[in-house]
N, C-alpha and C positions, 0 to 999 in steps of 0.2 A: 250753491254751486256755479260756477259760468263754464258752461261747456264750450260757447264760443271760443274762451281762451283756453279751455282743454283739446280744442280741436286744432286750434292754432299751433301752439305746441310740437303735436303730434306730427301734424304737415311739416312744419320746421325742420324734423326729426327727432326732436327731443325725445330721449330714452327714461324708463325709472319714473314715470310721473305716480305721483302718489295717489292712490285710487279715492276718490270721495267718499269710496263705498264702506273704506274699512281701512284704518290709522296701518294698520300693519301691510297694506297692500300696494300693489302697483299695477298699471293698469298694461293690460298686453293686448295688441293691434293685429289685424290683417286684414290688407284690402282682397277684396274679393272682385276679380275681374270677370263681368259676365260677359262682355261682347269683345270677344277680342279685335277685331277690327277698327270701333271707336275707341277701346280701353276703358269703355264706359263699368261701371260697378258699384261697388259700396264697401265703404270702413267699418269693420267689426269692432269694439270697442271692450273688453272685461276686465275686471278685478279680479286679479291673482289667488284670491282669499273668496271674496264671495261669490263671484262668478256671475254677480249681476254684471247686465250686457247693455250698448246702446249701439244703435248703428244708424251710421250717415248712409241716407240713401243716395242713389240718381247721382253718381259724382264722377269723374273722371281723375281714372287714377296717374297719378301724378307719373311721369315717365323717370325713370332712374332714383327711384325712390331708394331711400335705405332702408325702409321699412316694410315686414314679412307682404307678400304678396302672392296669389294662386288664383290660378281659374276656377271658373265655379264647376265646371265638370271634375277638377282634381279634386275639391275641397269635399267630394263624397268617399273620395277612397282616404282621406285624411282620420287620423283620431282625434277628432275636435272635442273639447271640453263640450260637458254639457251646461250652457249660460242660460241664464235669466235674462229676457228682455225688458227692458225697462222703457217707460215711456218719458222721455223728455221734454215734449211738446212738440211744436212746429219750428222748424229751423227755414229762417226766414231768406229769399234772394238779397235782402238786405245783412245779414249774417254772412252769407258766402261771401257778397262784397269787399265787406270787410276783414277777411278772411285772407284776400289777394292782395290784400296791400302789405 
């Protein structure tokens, strides 16, 4: 699975992306904004069927994104699914530069 391509699709606003973890699943997403002044946070992505998840950390949450976003203090109040975080390796600055093209 190519997570770089999946991240690009998500950041471009694409919805209903098939999950690499289940043939019947789709990827669900949530931006969590940790710093309200700088809009820095992380992107949480999980499979609708298996609840396996990945996290793209330390990123600036895009302004006017069509994707769901919450502030980190609000996520504690939400009924969030119980997900299992997966290790997908290191996300390099080169990969990030490719995503911005």
